[in-house]
Residue, then its C-alpha position, 0 to 999 in steps of 0.5 A: m682508520d687502519a683498514i681505510k689506510t690499507l686500502l688507500d695504500r693498496y690502490g695508490v690513493p693519496d691519504p688526504a689526512a697525511g700531515k694533518e692534525l686531528g680535526e684539520f681537513k684539506n677540504p674547506d667544506l668538510q672543515g666547515l662542517y667539522d667546526d660547526l659540529v664540534g661547536d654544536g656538540g659542545k653546547s650540551l650532552v643532548d646536543a652532542l648526542e644529536v650531533g652523533v646521530f647526524i654523523e652516523e646517519t650521514d656515514i650510513e648513507d655514504l657507506n651504503a653508496g660506497i658499497s653499491s658503487a665499489t667494484h673490489k671485494d676488499i673495499k666492499t668488506v671494509y665499508s660493510n664492517l664500517l657500516g655495522g659499526s655506524e649502525n651500532h653507534l647510531s642505535a646507542f646515540k638514539s637510545n641515550l636520547g630516548y628515541 
């Protein structure tokens, strides 16, 4: 979060999370997805792990697209670092699910 906030500030992009509570989003589609995933993940441990897999797979797809389209080295670096974290998280979720 700190690295992304640094990039937002550096490039003059307004922070979409500013003034929002945890789990509160300005984008209604993102809010709906968040609410659905929290509901689904709250059903059981297996459901929570499956939600984790979905989130990390989605993040990996988005980060790869961001890396491909970014023109600034610092943005690519932050996205690449986040990608590594998402790949580790995905592996842990899948391992706990027995995949």
